[in-house]
N, C-alpha and C positions, 0 to 999 in steps of 0.2 A: 559515422558508422551507418551502413545502410539499414533502412527500416527493417528489412527481412531478418537481418542478423540480430537487431535489437529484440524483435518479436520472438526469435528463437531463444534468446537469453531469458526473456520473461517466461516462456514455457518451462525452461530448465529451472528457473528460480522457483516457480510454483511447485515443481516436482520435489524440490529439496525440502518443502514443508513435510513434517512427519506425516506418515499415512493416516494416523488417527485424526490429525487436524484436517487434512484433505477430505476425509470421509464425513466430517461434520459440517463442512461448508455447504451452505444451502442458498441458492438464488443470488449469486454474486457474479458480476461480470467484471473482468479486468480490461481496462481501456488504457490506450497510450496516446498522449497528447505531447506536443513540443514543450509547452510552458503552462503554468497554472494561469487560468483566466482571471480577469480583473475581479469578477464576482467572488471567486474562491479567495483571492488575495485579500479582499475586503473582509470577508467572513472571518478569515484567520488572523486579520489584524497585522498583515505583513508590511514591514517598511520596504522602501524602494530597493535597499540592498539585501533583502531577505527573499528566500524562495522556498518552495516545497519540492520534495522528491516524489512524494505520493500523497494521495488524498482518499480517505474512505468516506463514502456518503451512503447512508442507509439506516436501517434499523438493526442494531446489534442483536445477536442471538439471545442475549440475556434480557432484552426488552420485547421480544416477540411473544405475544400472548397466544392464547388458543384460537383466536380469530385471524391470526396472521395467515395470509395466503387465501383467505375467503374472497372470492371475486378476483378481479384482475390485480395482480401485484407486480409492480415493476421490480427488477432485480436491484439489489444494492450494487454500488460500483466502487471499484478501487481503480483510481486513475494513477498511472505512472507517468511522470513528466521527464521525457527523454533528455532534453538539453540540460536541465539541472543535474540529472543523474550522471550524465557524461562529464559535466564539469566537476561534480563532487568526486568522481573516480580519479580524474586527472589531478585535482587539488590534493587529494588524500593519497595519491600514488597507489590506488587500488584497482583491481580489474573491474570493469564495468559489470561484469556478471555478479561479482560479490556485492556491489552496491545495489543492483537490482534485487538480488536474493534477500538482502537485509531489509530493503524497503517493502518488499512483498510481506515478509514476516511482520513487520511493524504495522502495516495496514490491516492485515488479517487479525492481528491482536486487537485492533479497534473493532473488527467484526465480531470478535468473541466477547466484546463488552469492556475491554480495558480502556481507561482514559489515558490521556497523554502521559501523566505523571507515572502511572503504573507501567506503561510500556517502557518508558525511559529507565525506570528502576530495574525492570526485568532484563532490559538490554545491558545495563551495567553489570548485573550479576552474571549474565551470560558471557560477557567479554572478560570478566575477571578469571573465568575458568581456564 
């Protein structure tokens, strides 16, 4: 898939977040890379046969104190990994747009302070509906 098309799907996936969620997002940049770098793979303890679709890095809203943003504050980042997303879509026979939207939801859940267990529990409840 061309980079421009993938970027458009990312924009559309972000817009699918509920308005109240988008309004509460502060100081977050969405990035796109081909693959998770070795450093992230190591931090996450991934085996050679494992990968990530996305990765949140920053200070969740629930942990930002009153001094957050005083002085120069770099944005949190959500990085989407294009090749693993495209592979997951093909493997699961899902549209790439759907995998992107779900990954964006997952990573922003971390921005809102949910740990991996809580995110997965909420995803399971959402999928059961």
